[in-house]
C-alpha positions as CSV (number, residue, x, y, z in Angstrom):
1,Q,0.0,0.0,0.0
2,L,1.3,3.4,-1.0
3,Q,0.4,6.6,0.9
4,L,0.9,10.0,-0.6
5,V,0.8,13.3,1.3
6,E,0.8,16.6,-0.5
7,S,1.9,20.0,1.0
8,G,2.7,23.5,-0.2
9,G,-0.7,24.8,-1.4
10,D,-1.5,28.4,-0.5
11,L,-3.1,31.6,-1.6
12,V,-0.8,33.5,-4.0
13,Q,-1.1,36.6,-6.1
14,P,-1.0,36.3,-9.9
15,G,2.6,36.1,-11.1
16,G,3.7,34.5,-7.9
17,S,5.3,31.1,-7.3
18,L,4.7,28.1,-5.2
19,R,6.4,24.7,-4.7
20,L,4.2,21.7,-4.0
21,S,5.7,18.6,-2.4
22,C,4.4,15.0,-2.3
23,L,5.9,12.6,0.2
24,A,5.4,8.9,-0.5
25,S,5.6,6.1,2.0
26,G,5.0,2.4,2.2
27,T,6.7,1.1,-0.9
28,V,9.5,1.5,-3.4
29,F,9.0,5.0,-4.6
30,S,11.5,4.9,-7.4
31,S,9.5,2.2,-9.3
32,Y,6.5,4.5,-9.7
33,T,5.7,7.1,-12.4
34,M,4.8,10.1,-10.4
35,G,2.4,12.9,-11.5
36,W,0.6,16.0,-10.5
37,Y,-3.1,16.5,-11.4
38,R,-5.5,19.3,-10.7
39,Q,-9.2,19.8,-10.4
40,A,-10.9,23.2,-10.5
41,P,-14.5,23.7,-9.3
42,G,-16.9,22.3,-11.9
43,K,-14.2,20.8,-14.0
44,Q,-12.7,17.4,-14.6
45,R,-9.4,16.4,-13.0
46,E,-6.6,17.0,-15.5
47,L,-2.9,16.0,-15.8
48,V,-0.5,18.8,-15.0
49,A,2.8,16.9,-15.3
50,H,4.3,13.5,-14.8
51,I,7.8,12.1,-14.5
52,T,8.6,8.5,-15.2
53,T,11.0,6.2,-13.4
54,G,13.6,7.0,-16.1
55,G,13.1,10.7,-15.7
56,R,11.0,11.3,-18.8
57,I,8.7,14.3,-18.3
58,N,5.5,15.4,-19.8
59,Y,3.6,18.7,-19.2
60,A,0.1,19.9,-20.0
61,N,0.4,22.6,-22.7
62,S,-1.2,25.1,-20.3
63,V,1.8,24.9,-17.8
64,K,4.7,24.4,-20.2
65,G,7.5,26.9,-19.5
66,R,6.0,27.8,-16.1
67,F,5.9,24.6,-14.1
68,T,8.7,22.2,-13.4
69,I,8.2,18.6,-12.0
70,S,11.1,16.8,-10.3
71,R,11.6,13.8,-8.1
72,D,14.1,12.9,-5.3
73,N,14.1,9.2,-4.9
74,A,16.3,9.3,-1.9
75,K,13.6,11.4,-0.1
76,N,10.6,9.6,-1.6
77,T,9.4,13.0,-2.8
78,V,8.1,14.5,-6.0
79,Y,7.9,18.3,-6.4
80,L,6.0,20.7,-8.6
81,Q,7.6,24.2,-8.9
82,M,5.0,26.6,-10.2
83,N,6.1,30.0,-11.5
84,S,4.2,32.9,-13.1
85,L,0.9,31.6,-11.6
86,K,-2.3,32.7,-13.2
87,P,-5.9,32.8,-11.7
88,E,-6.8,29.8,-14.0
89,D,-4.2,27.7,-12.1
90,T,-6.5,27.8,-9.1
91,A,-7.5,24.2,-8.2
92,V,-6.9,21.4,-5.9
93,Y,-3.7,19.7,-6.8
94,Y,-3.3,16.0,-6.4
95,C,-0.3,13.8,-6.3
96,N,-0.5,10.5,-8.2
97,A,1.6,7.4,-8.3
98,N,1.2,4.8,-11.0
99,R,2.6,1.3,-11.6
100,G,-0.4,-0.3,-13.2
101,L,-2.5,0.7,-10.2
102,N,-3.2,4.4,-9.4
103,Y,-2.7,5.9,-5.9
104,W,-3.8,9.4,-5.0
105,G,-3.1,11.9,-2.2
106,Q,-5.7,13.9,-0.5
107,G,-5.0,17.1,-2.4
108,T,-3.7,20.6,-1.6
109,Q,-5.5,23.8,-2.5
110,V,-3.8,26.4,-4.7
111,T,-5.6,29.7,-5.1
112,V,-4.2,32.4,-7.4
113,S,-6.0,35.7,-6.7
114,S,-5.2,39.3,-6.1
C-alpha cells in the first residue's frame, strides 16, 4: 500500500510562485511514475505533469514553461515548482503514483488571486 501526502498549497497573487511537495511512503518510490493532477471547481481532473522512473517528463500545454516537476528518490518525494501563476491555475492539486494501479493523495489547495 502506498500513501501520498501533499503539501505546499496556498493563496498567492498572480505572477507568484509556489512549490508543491508530495511525500510517498509504504513502498519502493523509485519504481512508480509520479504525477501531479489538478481539479478546478466544476471541471474534470486533469494532468499537469508527470515524471517516469527513467526521468522522462510530460507537461500539459497550459503549464509548459511555467511549471517544473522533479523527483528525489532518496527522499521519496516529488515536487512541482509553479512560477508565473495565473488565476486559471486555481485548483486542488493531487499527487499521483502509477505502476499499473493508481494511488492518490488527499490534495492541496492552490488559489491564485489578487
